Backbone bond lengths (Angstrom), bond angles and torsions (degrees), N, CA, C in turn:
res aa  C-N    CA-C-N  psi(-1)  N-CA   C-N-CA  omega(-1)  CA-C   N-CA-C  phi
1 M - - - 1.458 - - 1.525 107.46 -
2 T 1.297 115.16 125.05 1.452 119.23 177.27 1.532 109.67 -83.15
3 P 1.319 117.07 132.47 1.464 120.85 -176.98 1.530 113.50 -60.16
4 E 1.328 117.07 -24.88 1.465 119.59 -179.45 1.523 112.40 -65.25
5 L 1.335 116.82 -25.07 1.466 120.25 -177.97 1.534 113.20 -86.38
6 L 1.315 117.67 -14.27 1.470 120.45 -176.61 1.522 113.94 -58.03
7 P 1.344 119.63 -43.43 1.471 118.04 177.90 1.534 112.72 -61.24
8 Q 1.316 116.55 -35.47 1.469 120.98 177.69 1.525 110.07 -62.70
9 Y 1.334 116.83 -46.49 1.468 120.37 -179.89 1.526 110.86 -68.17
10 T 1.319 116.96 -38.10 1.455 119.62 177.80 1.521 110.29 -60.36
11 Q 1.315 116.77 -46.84 1.467 120.91 179.21 1.520 111.03 -62.78
12 Q 1.326 116.88 -43.57 1.459 120.87 -179.59 1.532 110.83 -61.77
13 L 1.319 117.38 -43.85 1.461 121.35 179.78 1.535 111.63 -67.57
14 Q 1.313 117.04 -40.24 1.462 119.91 177.91 1.523 110.97 -64.69
15 T 1.326 116.73 -37.93 1.463 120.89 176.83 1.524 110.47 -66.20
16 M 1.323 116.66 -42.73 1.462 120.73 177.51 1.526 110.67 -58.53
17 R 1.338 116.23 -44.65 1.460 120.78 -179.53 1.529 110.63 -64.35
18 A 1.319 117.34 -46.36 1.469 120.92 179.61 1.526 111.03 -61.86
19 D 1.328 117.41 -42.07 1.462 121.19 179.36 1.524 111.38 -63.94
20 L 1.332 116.34 -42.79 1.454 120.56 179.95 1.522 111.23 -65.58
21 L 1.319 116.99 -41.99 1.469 120.00 178.33 1.528 111.01 -65.57
22 A 1.317 117.75 -38.91 1.466 120.88 176.97 1.524 110.17 -64.61
23 Q 1.317 116.64 -41.34 1.456 121.28 178.26 1.524 110.52 -62.02
24 L 1.322 116.96 -42.51 1.466 120.89 178.86 1.526 111.20 -62.63
25 R 1.329 115.85 -43.92 1.467 119.48 179.18 1.525 110.53 -62.49
26 Q 1.323 116.56 -41.74 1.449 120.31 -179.34 1.523 111.15 -66.83
27 Q 1.327 117.18 -42.52 1.461 120.71 -178.96 1.523 111.27 -66.14
28 R 1.304 115.68 -35.67 1.461 119.28 -178.49 1.520 111.75 -79.15
29 G 1.314 117.13 -19.19 1.451 119.74 179.29 1.514 111.64 62.77
30 G 1.275 116.48 35.84 1.461 120.64 -178.39 1.514 109.24 121.93
31 E 1.311 116.02 -130.11 1.461 119.97 -175.43 1.521 113.27 -99.98
32 V 1.322 118.38 -4.93 1.451 121.32 -179.46 1.527 108.88 -81.35
33 S 1.323 116.48 124.32 1.460 119.45 178.35 1.518 110.09 -75.97
34 R 1.323 115.17 163.48 1.460 118.67 178.23 1.515 110.77 -64.08
35 A 1.329 117.72 -33.54 1.465 120.49 178.56 1.524 110.05 -63.76
36 D 1.337 116.52 -41.25 1.462 120.29 177.19 1.516 110.83 -65.04
37 A 1.316 116.91 -42.30 1.465 120.66 178.97 1.523 110.21 -63.19
38 A 1.331 116.73 -39.03 1.462 120.05 178.15 1.525 110.48 -65.81
39 A 1.333 116.84 -38.36 1.470 120.04 177.97 1.524 110.24 -64.21
40 E 1.333 116.67 -38.29 1.465 119.84 176.67 1.527 110.01 -64.11
41 N 1.320 116.28 -42.67 1.465 119.65 177.16 1.522 110.62 -61.36
42 R 1.305 115.78 -35.81 1.463 120.94 179.40 1.523 110.26 -62.83
43 D 1.318 116.20 -42.93 1.461 119.77 178.20 1.514 110.99 -62.92
44 L 1.339 116.71 -36.02 1.451 120.94 -178.65 1.529 111.65 -74.12
45 A 1.308 116.47 -34.56 1.465 121.13 -176.86 1.522 109.52 -101.26
46 Q 1.312 116.63 64.28 1.467 121.52 -174.23 1.522 112.67 -58.03
47 G 1.320 117.93 -32.24 1.447 120.10 -176.47 1.513 114.54 -84.25
48 D 1.328 119.40 -7.11 1.455 121.47 -174.72 1.524 110.50 -125.44
49 W 1.326 115.77 65.77 1.470 121.91 -176.89 1.526 112.17 -64.11
50 A 1.312 117.12 -39.45 1.468 119.72 -176.56 1.521 111.26 -62.12
51 Q 1.322 116.68 -44.85 1.456 119.91 179.85 1.516 110.83 -66.94
52 S 1.322 117.61 -40.56 1.459 121.19 179.00 1.523 111.29 -64.07
53 D 1.333 115.77 -42.25 1.463 119.71 177.53 1.521 111.09 -63.39
54 A 1.327 116.83 -40.64 1.463 120.66 179.28 1.523 110.68 -63.89
55 L 1.329 117.27 -41.93 1.466 121.11 177.98 1.522 111.08 -63.77
56 R 1.317 116.93 -41.31 1.472 121.05 179.13 1.529 109.90 -64.77
57 D 1.328 116.27 -44.88 1.468 120.31 178.94 1.528 111.17 -61.55
58 L 1.325 116.80 -40.90 1.458 121.02 177.78 1.526 110.32 -63.24
59 S 1.317 116.57 -42.76 1.469 120.51 179.82 1.524 111.13 -61.66
60 V 1.318 115.97 -43.57 1.465 120.11 179.36 1.526 110.26 -64.34
61 A 1.331 117.21 -42.42 1.465 120.69 178.61 1.521 111.42 -62.67
62 L 1.333 117.04 -41.29 1.458 120.24 178.92 1.526 111.21 -65.11
63 E 1.324 116.82 -40.85 1.466 119.33 178.31 1.524 111.14 -64.41
64 E 1.336 116.67 -39.26 1.467 120.12 177.41 1.532 110.44 -64.17
65 R 1.307 117.21 -40.20 1.473 121.55 179.10 1.522 110.69 -64.25
66 E 1.335 115.64 -43.02 1.458 119.71 -179.84 1.525 111.11 -67.34
67 L 1.328 117.16 -37.18 1.459 120.35 176.63 1.528 110.14 -65.21
68 Q 1.328 116.61 -40.58 1.461 120.60 177.10 1.529 110.61 -61.10
69 E 1.332 116.24 -42.40 1.465 120.28 179.27 1.522 111.10 -63.83
70 L 1.333 117.52 -42.58 1.466 120.83 176.69 1.528 110.79 -61.31
71 N 1.321 116.82 -40.90 1.470 120.56 178.59 1.527 111.39 -64.94
72 Q 1.327 117.27 -38.06 1.467 120.34 178.05 1.523 110.89 -65.58
73 I 1.317 117.04 -39.77 1.470 121.33 178.65 1.523 109.38 -64.54
74 S 1.334 116.96 -45.69 1.465 120.82 179.14 1.517 111.53 -61.90
75 A 1.330 116.37 -40.08 1.462 120.38 178.84 1.521 110.98 -65.25
76 A 1.328 117.32 -40.14 1.471 120.61 178.57 1.526 110.33 -64.72
77 L 1.327 117.33 -42.51 1.470 120.51 177.37 1.532 110.73 -63.73
78 A 1.326 116.79 -37.03 1.465 120.27 177.12 1.531 110.54 -65.08
79 R 1.339 116.88 -40.06 1.474 119.90 177.86 1.524 110.75 -64.28
80 I 1.313 117.38 -34.36 1.469 119.97 176.11 1.519 109.05 -63.33
81 S 1.319 116.79 -46.10 1.475 119.74 -176.32 1.529 112.79 -68.27
82 T 1.338 117.12 -27.49 1.467 119.41 179.35 1.523 112.92 -93.07
83 G 1.353 116.63 -4.97 1.456 119.67 179.58 1.511 113.87 85.47
84 D 1.328 117.94 11.29 1.457 121.44 -178.30 1.524 113.44 -99.65
85 F 1.328 117.63 -1.29 1.464 120.88 -178.44 1.519 109.38 -64.32
86 G 1.325 115.76 135.04 1.465 120.43 179.25 1.513 113.29 92.42
87 S 1.335 116.73 -2.01 1.465 121.07 175.63 1.522 108.56 -112.48
88 C 1.322 116.79 137.55 1.460 121.67 179.57 1.522 109.52 -61.68
89 T 1.330 116.28 130.87 1.468 120.22 -179.50 1.522 111.90 -72.17
90 D 1.328 117.96 -15.26 1.460 120.73 -179.79 1.528 112.69 -94.98
91 C 1.344 116.89 -50.58 1.465 119.39 -174.16 1.527 113.80 -111.59
92 G 1.331 117.74 -12.29 1.458 121.60 179.24 1.514 115.12 85.00
93 A 1.331 117.72 -1.85 1.464 120.77 179.28 1.532 110.01 -67.64
94 D 1.322 115.38 155.12 1.456 119.76 176.47 1.528 109.88 -68.01
95 I 1.335 115.83 136.84 1.455 121.35 173.37 1.523 106.40 -89.31
96 P 1.325 117.48 126.26 1.478 119.65 -177.40 1.524 111.71 -57.16
97 D 1.326 115.35 143.76 1.452 121.07 -179.69 1.525 111.79 -58.18
98 A 1.326 117.50 -36.59 1.467 120.66 179.42 1.530 110.43 -60.75
99 R 1.320 117.40 -38.16 1.473 121.01 177.99 1.523 110.07 -67.21
100 L 1.322 116.76 -43.21 1.462 120.12 -180.00 1.527 111.91 -67.45
101 Q 1.318 116.93 -34.69 1.459 119.52 177.23 1.525 110.39 -66.28
102 A 1.320 116.51 -39.40 1.459 120.76 179.50 1.526 111.91 -74.72
103 N 1.329 116.48 -32.83 1.461 121.65 -175.99 1.529 108.72 -147.01
104 P 1.335 117.26 84.47 1.471 119.62 -174.53 1.528 114.59 -66.22
105 V 1.316 118.70 -9.75 1.460 119.99 176.31 1.522 112.24 -91.10
106 A 1.337 117.19 0.28 1.463 120.58 -178.80 1.526 110.02 -57.35
107 A 1.325 114.44 126.75 1.454 120.31 -179.48 1.525 112.33 -107.29
108 R 1.325 115.86 -11.90 1.455 120.08 -176.64 1.526 111.08 -127.32
109 C 1.320 115.30 154.01 1.456 120.73 171.16 1.532 107.57 -70.34
110 I 1.312 117.08 167.43 1.461 121.23 -177.90 1.528 111.45 -58.83
111 A 1.313 117.75 -42.88 1.458 120.58 -177.01 1.530 111.05 -62.35
112 C 1.321 117.25 -46.09 1.466 120.46 -179.40 1.523 111.39 -70.44
113 Q 1.332 117.40 -38.18 1.471 120.30 177.68 1.523 110.30 -63.61
114 T 1.318 116.91 -38.99 1.462 120.96 177.96 1.517 110.54 -62.96
115 L 1.335 116.96 -42.56 1.463 120.59 177.86 1.531 111.09 -61.06
116 V 1.316 116.79 -43.94 1.469 121.04 179.76 1.528 110.40 -63.33
117 E 1.321 116.65 -46.04 1.459 120.30 -178.77 1.525 111.44 -65.35
118 N 1.324 117.09 -40.21 1.469 120.06 178.32 1.524 110.78 -66.32
119 A 1.324 117.96 -37.60 1.459 121.84 178.89 1.521 111.89 -66.83
120 H 1.326 116.77 -29.00 1.465 121.26 -179.82 1.517 112.58 -98.69
121 G 1.328 116.89 6.44 1.446 120.80 177.47 1.505 116.30 73.64
122 K 1.329 116.30 20.63 1.456 120.14 178.80 1.519 109.25 -92.60
123 V 1.301 115.81 145.26 1.460 121.16 177.01 1.516 108.92 -76.99
124 H 1.304 116.90 130.99 1.472 122.60 179.27 1.510 108.55 -82.51
125 T 1.353 115.95 118.08 1.461 119.74 -179.22 1.516 112.54 -120.84
126 H 1.333 118.13 1.35 1.467 120.58 -177.76 1.515 110.65 -77.67
127 T 1.314 115.17 143.52 1.468 118.66 176.92 1.505 111.85 -114.84
128 L 1.326 117.38 -9.16 1.467 119.63 -178.98 1.499 110.48 -95.12
């Protein structure tokens, strides 16, 4: 990782975090979470429990995904501050710049990410 690119990645990650937080605030419409809104919908739709439960489950899954994304952004910013950004967290190999440009939260090289995804039964779809 060339040090000249670190400010670019820092800015990109900070923008990603700000955009995600703004999106969360907008989706929640204030302080009510999507899970709470789904529960309210459930109370209103007394005859359609299955659909209400599905909406609530989807809301919870989306919130978990967004929290995971925020954690990945924070971890990438932490790696920048410790000087570890651009190095695979598993094997220490350099992560190609093209991969970081496409996915600045990438913590692993392609080989290690493939191993993790295969171990967890996820289909590998990355090409960088």
